[in-house]
C-alpha positions in Angstrom: -15.7 -19.1 11.5 -15.1 -21.3 14.4 -16.2 -24.9 14.4 -17.0 -26.8 17.7 -14.1 -29.1 16.9 -11.6 -26.2 17.1 -13.2 -24.4 20.0 -11.3 -26.2 22.8 -8.0 -25.3 21.3 -9.0 -21.7 20.8 -10.4 -21.4 24.3 -7.2 -22.8 25.8 -5.0 -20.5 23.6 -7.0 -17.5 24.7 -6.8 -18.5 28.3 -3.0 -19.0 28.1 -2.5 -15.7 26.3 -4.5 -13.9 29.0 -2.1 -15.4 31.6 0.9 -14.6 29.5 -0.1 -11.0 29.2 0.0 -10.5 32.9 3.7 -11.5 33.1 5.2 -10.0 30.0 6.4 -6.5 29.6 4.1 -4.3 27.5 6.8 -4.1 24.7 7.2 -7.8 24.4 3.4 -8.4 24.6 2.7 -5.8 21.9 5.4 -7.2 19.6 4.6 -10.9 19.9 1.1 -11.4 21.1 -1.1 -8.3 20.8 -2.5 -9.1 17.3 -3.2 -12.9 17.9 -4.8 -12.0 21.2 -7.0 -9.3 19.6 -8.2 -11.8 17.0 -9.1 -14.4 19.6 -10.9 -11.8 21.7 -12.9 -10.8 18.6 -13.8 -14.4 18.0 -14.7 -14.8 21.7 -17.2 -11.9 21.5 -18.8 -13.2 18.3 -22.3 -14.6 18.8 -21.3 -18.1 17.4 -20.8 -19.6 20.9 -22.1 -18.7 24.3 -20.0 -18.0 27.3 -20.9 -21.4 28.7 -19.8 -23.1 25.5 -16.4 -21.3 25.6 -15.9 -22.2 29.3 -16.9 -25.8 28.6 -14.6 -25.9 25.7 -11.7 -24.8 27.8 -12.2 -27.8 30.1 -12.4 -30.1 27.0 -9.0 -29.1 25.6 -7.0 -32.3 25.3 -3.6 -32.9 26.8 -2.2 -33.0 23.3 -3.8 -29.7 22.4 -2.4 -28.1 25.5 1.1 -29.4 24.9 1.1 -28.2 21.3 -0.2 -24.7 22.3 2.3 -24.5 25.1 5.1 -25.4 22.8 3.8 -22.8 20.3 3.9 -20.1 22.9 7.4 -21.0 23.9 8.2 -20.6 20.2 9.2 -24.3 20.2 8.3 -24.6 16.5 10.7 -21.9 15.4 13.4 -23.3 13.0 
């Protein structure tokens, strides 16, 4: 279940993963990002929020949320 509070982060993450998919090799994509992307796409298609709400949420993602997600995608939290 998605709450409105988390929707901006999830919308931004889905957006960035869509962009990342376009530049990665299929092998790297499948290994690292296929499953998380599929889960987000499933959430995106759920009737909990409208297309407009997802699009609005993407615009509302804070600079902090964007930095954290960008760092996550660069595996900046790996120890």
